[in-house]
N, C-alpha and C positions, 0 to 999 in steps of 0.2 A: 789450888792445884793439887790434884790427888798424888799419892805416892807413886803410882804407876806413871803419871805424866811427868813427874819430877825425874824419875829414873830415865825415861826416854829422852827428855830434853838434855839431861846431863851427859848421857852417852853420846848424843849427837854433838854436843859442844865441847866436852873435855875428854872424851874417850871412855872406853869400858873400865880401865883400871881406876882412874880418878873418880868415875861415877860410883864404882863399887866401894871405894874408900869413903866417899861422901855418904853413901847408903849405910854403910856399917857404922859410921860416926854419928849419924843423925836420926836413924829410924829405930833404934833399939833402946829400951829402958829395962833395967839399968844399963848404962853405957858399957859397951864391950871393951874389955882390956886391950891394950895395944898389942899384946902377944897374939890375941885371937885375930885381930885385923891383919897382922903380918902373915899368919898362916893362911888366911883367906886370900890375901893378895898373891902370895907365892903359889898357892895351889891353882888359882884361876889363871895366873900368868903361864904356868906349865900347860894348862888345858888349852888356852888360846893359841899357844905356840905349837900345839899338836903333839906335845911330849907325852901327854896322858889323855885318855878318853873320859867320858862322863863317869864311868865306874872308878877310874883312877882318881878323878876329882873327888868323888864321894869318899874314897878311901883316905885321901890326903886330909880332907876336912873332918874325918871321923875323930881326929885327935881333939877337936874342940866343938864339933857339931854333929848331932845324930839325926837331925831332921831331914826332910826331903829337899832335893834341889829345886822342887817346884813349889816351895813354900817361902814366905817372907821376902818375896820379890827376887829371889836368886835365879829364877827362870829367865829373867830379863838379861842375864849375863851368860846364858848358855848359847852355844853356836846354833844357828838356825836348823841345821840338819839333825840336831838332838831334840828338837822341840816336838816333833810329831805333827800330825795333821790338824790337831785341835787348835793350833796357834795360827 
């Protein structure tokens, strides 16, 4: 099973938050520190609740992540309206 398939299956079965936690815990080497996973979880929860938009999400994550939201599988956790036509 590819990483993409794994993410899609876990989102369908356990929800976005748990899937994100599994992704952060199993797909990065060296393993991400717990503090980084907490920041990701909190930021994405605010995003999914509509408290911040995609730019706010990027700002929240900038404390621990400077990459794109379209890298490392994070695009799988974005709201459909933020994905654009290429998805």
